[in-house]
N, C-alpha and C positions, 0 to 999 in steps of 0.2 A: 531185332527187338524194336517194338514201336515206342515212340515217345508218349508217355502217359503222365498226366498231371492231376493234382488235387485242385479242383476249382470251386468247391463248395464245402462249408463246414458249419454245422449247427449243433447246439447241445442244450441240455436241460438237466440239472442235477439238484437234488435236495436231500434232506435227512428225514428219515423215520416218518413216513406218511401215514402210518396205521392203515394200510391197505387202500388208500385213495389218494390221487386219481389212479386209474388203470394205465398200463403200459400203452395201450391204444390212445388214450387221451393225451399221453405226453408225446407220443410219436407224431400225431397229426400236425401240430404247429411246427415241429421240426422239419417235416417234409415240405410244408408250405413255405418255411423260411428258405429252404434250399432252392425251391422254385423261384422265389423272388430274387435271390442272390445271382442266379445264372440267367433268369429271364426265360427259362424253359418250363415246359409242362410235362405231364406224365408221358406223353407220346415221344418226347425226346430222350427218355431213358430206355437204353436197350437191354439192361440186365439188372436185377435187384438181388441183393444178398444180405442176410441178417445174421447176427450173432446173439444167442440168449441161452437160457438153461432151463430145462423142464424141472430139474431138481429144485432150483431156486424158485420157479413158479408154483411148484406143487402140483402140477398136472401135466398129463402127457400131450404132446403136440401143442405146446402153448404158443409157439411161433406162428401157428396157422392163424390164430385170432388177430395177430398183429398185422397180417396181410390186409385187413380191413382199412389200416391206415393208408395203404396204397390205392385201394379201390379194386374190387374183384373183377369188374367189367370196364373195359375189354381186358382179356386175360394178359398177364405179363409173364416174362421169363424170369423164374424166381428160384433161389436156392437158399440154404441155411447151414450154419455151422454151430455145434453145441460148444462154442468157445467165445472169448472176447471178440468183439466185431472187427478188431484189427486183422484177425484170421479170415473173416468174411471178405475184407478188403483185399487180402492176398489172392483169395479165390476170384474176385472181380477183376483184379489186375491181370491174372492168368487168362480170364475170359476175353478181355480186351486184346491180350497178346495173340490170341488165336486168329484175330480178325473177324470174329463172328459178330462182334458188336463194337461200337466206338464210345459208348458212354455206359456208366453204372452208378447206381445209387446204393450205398451200403449203410446199414444202420444196426444199432445194437441197443438193448435195453435190459434192465434187470431191477427188481423191487427187493433189495437186500433187506428191508424191514419187515417183509411179509412172514419171515420165519426167523429161527435162530441161526444167524449166519455162520457163526463159528462152528456150530454143530453140522450144519449142511455141508460146509466145505470139508469136513472130515470124510465124507463119501468119496472124495477123489484120491484118497490114500490107498496103499496096497491093501486089498481086501483080505489077505491071509495073515499077515504079521503086524500091520500097523492099524488099519481101520478098527478092529475090534477093541483097541485100546481107547478109541475116541479122543486122540489128541487134537486139540482145536488149533486153528491157524495162528492165533496170537502166542500160544505156548510153544509151538514149533519155532516161530520167529524169535522167541525169547531164548531158546536153545541155541539158534544160529547166532544170535547177537552175543550171547555169553561165550561161545567158542571163539568168536573173533576177538573179544576182549582178552580171553585167557591166552591166545596166540600172540597178543601184542599187535594186531592188525589195526585196531582202532580203540578208542575209549569212549566213555559216556559223554565227555565234552565234545568230541568229534561228532557224535550222533546228535547232540543238542544244537550244535551249529547248523546242521542240516535242517532241523525243525524250525529254528528261528528264522533262517533265511526263506524257507518255504512259506511260512505264514506271513512274513513281511511282503514277499513277492506276490502273495495272493490278494493283497488289499485292493488291487485294480481288477481283479477277476470277479465279475458279477455272479459267477456260478460257484465260487469257493464257499464251502461251508465254514471252514475255519480260516480266519484271516485277521490281520492287524499286526502292528509293530510288536515284536516279541524279542526278548533278550535271551541269551544263553542262560543266564542266571534264572530267568523266569521258568524256563524248561527244567533245569536241574532242581528247581525248588519243589517240583511236583513229587508226590509220593510215588513209589514204585508200583507199577501195575501188574506186570508179569516179568519179573527180574530177568535182565536189567532194564526192560522197557518201562518207560512212563507212558501215560495215556496219550500224550501228543506225539510220541514215537510211532504210534499206530494210526493207520488211516481210519477215518470216521465211517461208520455204517452209512451208506449213501444209496438213495434211489435216483434213478435217472435214465436218460437215453441220449444217443447222439447220432448224427448222420453225415456222410461225406459223399460228394459227388466226384467221380474220376471221369476223365475224358482224354481222348487221344488226338494228338496233332492239331489240326485246324480247329476241331471242335473245342479243345481247351482254350485256344486263343480267342475263340468267340465268346466264351463265357467269362474269362477273367483277363485283365490287362497284363497281369504278371503272374502267370500260373506257377504253382509249385511242382515242378518236374520231378518225377521219382527217378533217382539215379541208381538206387540199389535197393533191393527187397529180399530178405531171407529170414528163415527161422530154423532153429535147432532145438532138440529136446535131450534131456538126460534121464537116467534111470529113475523110476518111481520110488525104488527102495532108498530110503534115506541114508542107509549105511553103505550104499554103492556109489556114492558121489561125494565130493567135498562140499560142505555147506558154506564155507567161507570164501569161496571163489566161484565164479560162474563161467565154466568152459564153454557152455552152449551160447552164451551171450557174445563171448570172445570170438567164436567161430562164425556166428551170424554177422557180427560187426566186420570181421575180415571179408567175408563174402559180399556184403553190402557195400563196403568201402567208406571208412569213417574219416579218411584224411581230409583236412581242410574244413571241417565242421566248426561253425562259430556258435551254434546253439544246440542244446540236447535236451529233449523232453523225455526223462526217464520214469518208467512205470515202476516206482518203489513203494509199496504200501507200508513199509517200515523203514525208519530213518536210516538204519545200518545197511540196508539193501542198496540205497544209493551209493554208499561208499564201495560196495562190492561191484556195482555196475560201472561206476566210473573207472575203477581199476581194470575191469575186464575189457572195457572198450579202449583203454589207454588215453582218456581224454585229458588234454593238458589244462593247466590252471586257468587259462584265459577264456576257455569256453563258458558261456552262459548256461547254467544248469537250471532247468524247470522254472523259467521266468513266469509260467502260469500259476506256480505254487505246487504243481504236482499232485500226486495221489494222496499226499499227507493232508491236504486241504479238502479234497472231495474225491471219493473212489467209488463211484457207481459200477457195480458188477456188471461185466460184459459190455460196458462202453468206455470204461476208464482207459483202456489201451488205445482204443480208437481216438479217444479224446487227445492222447499224446501226439498222434499224427496229425490231428486237426489244429492243435494249438502250434505245432512246428510249422505247418503250412501257413497259418495266419501270420506268423512272424515274417515269412517270405513275402507274402501278399503286401504287408505294410511297409516293406522295405527295410525291416529291422534285422534281417539275416539274409546272407547270400547262400549259405549251405547249412542245412539243419538236419539233425538226426532225432528219430523218434524210436522209442523202445517200449515193447510191451511184454508183459509176463503173464503166465498162466500155470496153474499147478502149484503144489506146495513148495515153499521157500525156493523160488526161482528156478522151478524144474524146466519149463518150457519158455523159450525166449524168442522174440521177433525184433529185427532191426530194419527200419526203413529210413533211407537218406533221400532228402529233398533239396532241390537248388532253384534259385531264381535266375532267369537269363534276361539280360537287358537287350 
């Protein structure tokens, strides 16, 4: 296996832009920022891979227009996944492992405000038994949260603690939509939004994009003084049928974490769009109490579709670059109520 590291990360996220700017306009400054971070140009990138959704964009082959942000001439080696860009990064990592390229730029984008997000995401459900009922994402998460409460696995106070910490930690994150010192009592004082969830228990509708640069061996050391080396990378999926799996535990996250190797991590960026899901993920990964969870604020403070998961990897890598972490874990989820989960572990080497 080749040593591959994250050497560049840039993001931009915002709330409800009423259709403007376009994803292309968001991506151009991100790609330019990545060039400036590494000192590279387009010719230094061996492979490009993106993550987005035609359903979210409302038109077919929407990712093709995003290629304009790269520049169509000269031609590039490019691919795309209809998932969060964290899975595009997995494809790029595999590409580098083959030895065909030494570098890759991965990006993801989505404009959640362009449609009714909760209804659009119902399209990912079982088309025979669940989708015809049009249950939205918040309602399904409410069912999941209620089941956990009834089983005694967590309570509303534990959920509020997650929210309060996330919003307080996000105060230093310039891209967070929700931030500021918040107490548990402030969270519990809110009216119930989708029983037992309150509004702050749910990630905000966010537009945005993000990009990451990967590099192997000496190319990584050339671009970054302390690269974030990828030590484990794995993903697992569970049945789409909601009655075929336990909603209060995440066996796919546990399996991915075991394969990626989570021992010794001091920081974890968990993609939990709902407060109780962080509790599920922490338990699935077996994270001890001294691990710093979501120092960026996590998805509860900004959750741009199809780049929020890539953001978790970028935020974890940023902590390693800054010397604030020696081994970090990043988690990404896709699908209804934690159906598909990816775990990436990163470390800094002195």
